[in-house]
N, C-alpha and C positions, 0 to 999 in steps of 0.2 A: 744723829749729829745735832740734836736740838740745842746743845750747849754752844754750838758754833754761831748761833744767832744771838745777836745782842738786842734785847727788847727795849724799846723806847716808847714814850707816849707823849701826847700833848692834849690840852683841853680845848674843847669847842663848846662853849657854854658850860653846861653841867655834865657833858659827855666826854669821857676819856677815850681818845682814839689811839690804838696801838699800831705800831709798825715795826718791822724788823730791819736792822742794818745788815745788809748782805755784802758790804764793801770788803769784808775780811773773810768771806767764804768762797771756796773755789767753785768753779762751774760744775765739777764732778760731784761735790758735796750737795750743791743746790739741786742738781738733777736727781740725785738719790732721794733727797728729802722731799722735794716738791712732788715727786711721783709716788711717794710712799712705798718705794720698792722693798724696803725692809719689812714693812707690815705685810706686804704681799708674799713674803717668804724668801726673797733673794738674799743670799748671804752677803754681808758687806765685803768679806774677803774676796769672794768671787767677783763682785762688782769692781772692786779696786784693781784687781788684776786685769779685768776686761778693759777698763778705761786706760790702763797703762799700755797694754799691747795695741789697743785700737789707735791710740795717739802715735805710737811708733810706726805702725803700718800707714797711717795717714801721712806722717812726715816723710815717709819713704815713697809716697805716691803709689802705694799698692792698692788703694781703694778707689774704684771708679765711682762708687756711691758712698761717700763718707757721712751721709745723713743718717743712715740706719746702723744701729749696733744691736746684734742679737746675742743673748747670753743664755747658755744652758748650764744650770747649776746642778751637776750630778752629785753634789754633797747631800742633796735632798732625795728622799725615796721616791719611787716612781708613782706612788699614790698622791703625790703633791704636784701642783702645777709648777714646772721648773724651767720652762722656756719663756724668756722675757724679751720682747722685741721693742726697742726704744728708738724714737725719733730724737736724736741728740741735738739736732739743730733747733727744733721747735718745742722741746721739752714736753713730749707727748709719749705716753705709754700706749703702744699700738696693740700688743697681744700679750696675754699671760695664759699659758696652756700646758697640757701634758705633752711629754715627749719620751719616747722609748730609748732604752739603752740595749747594748748587745747581750745576747743570751748567756755568753760566757763572762760577762762583766759582773754578773750577780743576779739574784732573784728580784727582790724589791729594792735593794740598795746597790748602787754602782760601786764595786770594790776593786775590780781588776781591769786594767786598760792595756791596749796593745796597738802597735802600728803594723803588725805582721799580717800578711795575707792568710785567709782561711782561719784566722783566730776567732772570728765571731765575737770580737770584743769592740767596745767603743774606743775611740782615740781622743785624748785630750788635746788642748791647744787651740791656736788661732787658725781660722780658715777664711778664705774669701769665697764668696758665692760666684758661680759661673752661670751658664745659660740653662734653660729648662729643656726637657726632652720627654718623649713618651716612651716608656719602657715596660718592663714586666709589671711594675706597680702603677702603671698609668703615668699621669703628669708628675714629673719628678725634677729635682734640682741638683745639678752636679756641684760638688764642693772640692775646693783645692786646698790641701793642707799647706800651711806656711812654715811648718817647723820640722826640720830634718830630724829623724829619729823618733818623732812622736806622732805625726799625722801626715807626713809627706807621701805615704802610700795610698792616700784616700782615693785617688782616681783609679789606681790599679786595683784596689779592693772594691770598687763600685760603692763607696760610702757616699750615699746621696740622701737628700731629704725627700720623703715620699709618704703616702698615706698608708695606714694599716688599720684594719678593723679591730685589732687588739688594743688600740689606743682609744679608750672610751671611758667616760666617767662612770657608766653603768658597771663596767668591769671593776673599777676601783671600789664601788659600793658593795659588790658581791664578794670580792676576795682581798681587797685592801691594796692592790697594786695592779698595774697594767701588764700586758704581754711584752715580750722582748723581740728584738730584731736580730739580724746577723751582723750588727755593728752600726747600722744606719740610725740617725736621729729621726725615727718615724713619728708621724703626726696623725691626729684624728682626721678621718675622712670629712668631718663636718667643717673643718677650718683650714686644712692643709693648703688648698689652692690660694686662699687669700693671703696666707703667710708667705708662700713661695713667690707669689707675684709682687709682694712688697719688698722682699729682701734679695731677689735675684739680681744678677749682673753687677757684681763687684762690691757688695757690702761686706761688713766684717761679722763673722760668727765666732764666738769664743765658747769652747766647751771646757768647763771647769770640773775637776774631780779631786778627791783626796789622794793625790799622787805626789809624794814628796820628791821623787826623782825628777818629775817634770818641773816642779816649782824651783828646784835648785839649779836645773840645767837649761831651762828655756832662755834662749838668747833675747827673746822679746820682753822678758821680765827682769832684765839686768839693771834697769834704771831704778833708783831709790823710790819707794812709795810707802806712804803711811797707811797701814792696813787696819781695818776695823776688825772686830771680833767675829 
C-alpha cells in the first residue's frame, strides 16, 4: 500500500526532511504497512477479510478483548510462518510463527476444510477465544466458532489451540513442512503458552483458507471491502 502514502518534504537548512501524509489512509492500511505484514508473508486478502470480520464482531460486542486480532493464513504452506498475532490498539506485531492444519486438510498445503465431527480437517472462519484448560495436550485454549456451517462445531469437535512436537522449525528444515493435527491449530511447544496467554478470554481469531464456498457465504464478510491481491 505504499502508493497510499503521499510523500512530502520540507527543508531544514541544507537537509530535506521527509514525512508521510496519513490523513487519507485507513487504520487497517496503516496497520498492515507499518507492521510490514505483507513482507512477513501475510496475504493482503487474508488480512482484509480478517479486519472486516473483526470489526463486525467488535460492533456486535462479541469480543471481550478487542485489542488482539490473530490471523491464520492457510493459503500459505505449513513450512511458512502463518500465524500472525497483532495488537490492533497499539500497532504492535506480537507473534509470527508456525501453525499446523488438519491431516485431512492436506499435506504441506491446506486444501480441504470441514466443520464435520471426525473429519480431521481444519475449519475456516472467525472464532472467539475462550478459557484455558489442561487436557490431553497439556495447557490448551478452547475456541468457539462464530460461523454456522463453517466452524460452529469447534467445541463439539474439541478444536483447540495446543502444543505439538511436530510443529517445529527443525522439521521444516528436514522435510519442508511441519506435521499435522486432527483439525486443531497446533503450535510449537517453545511458544504456545505465551501465545495462548496473550489471546485467551475473548479475542478474535480468523482462519483463512482458499475456500470459495466460505468466502461467498460467510455472513461476516457481507459488507463491502476493498481487497488486495
